[in-house]
Steps between C-alpha positions, in 0.01 A plus 500: 500500500518283816583131467203273435530339843521832692229549765215731396602767750390857433612681815843506663527302824384654824820528706311423821369161387676168432638461150325254271609340175155424363139609551298320766128431515253463786612145573817630665297617801196275468715189551536595867129452569406657833859500630621861506856456626845597377484315166163656420641845585801455272284365217258793534796737464621311191150508351483875570826547311363289215178699477696825505747382236225392257331841526232442765573736790149471649541123511848539651344702782248221561788256538671733748169497691529122505856517631373716786258216589786269594557378853871566552503506879799266523671584171735790571756358255246515217417861583871582513542364146168636371381796713132586531400623153424864576796629295390281209147639537631858499725435201217346296258779594746771394613317185148423378323822600485626141389153376794484258588164655152347480162537669527617861136559586435702815721362778362746757147367450628142483671526839197676654275217387749235607543649848129550560401150387777294655418156634672171563821414684698792646236741367581773752865544400415452134244782524758728664744423219234585241420831675872582504527416129199723426685790663819402315313513169350838587842636583680364192243527222402827328239689702147481368564212260449219749221598742350309789156345453292782647175314444617211715620741769157664518285190445680293764595786732853371462770639726842516334780467755793738470836403356648525850235270645558243223878515552465465879273198453748338262773561759287328766356211301721453193817309430810590698644821348222526239404856583854625419456375144153651475620844618802487268267451202340838570825660386 
């Protein structure tokens, strides 16, 4: 039996995210308000680790989405210490695919919806990241178990850009060196 003061962690740590010693709640990212800089990015990664560790992989993915919202144009040192979270995304997708680590939902559909409904600051690059993550999910998750939203595709006449197009757009518009991390996550 774990000590009484041990954190209520269910899952082992994701090796691609910062280590944490206790669970975090939404206030860790909310405290930044509208500022989406380096501290926000690092806190979103910590919150993702927290959500993963307590058995909420779908929520961890949402926090990785938040990390990808950050404006890190002049923060190469932060990205060197905490690379863009594509490897963390891949690791969580593969680890949680059978839902033995908590509810995963349908990441493919999630990323499709996220990419096609993007708005706000830096929406273009954020949409390209979401399209890339949709393709990442399709590649890493069991075929047939995590389909795209076909009704949205038909209803909205939605065009899904290719993996190559998403990667090229990340290379053009993303953080310095980001696309290398994205491609590495494909395995």
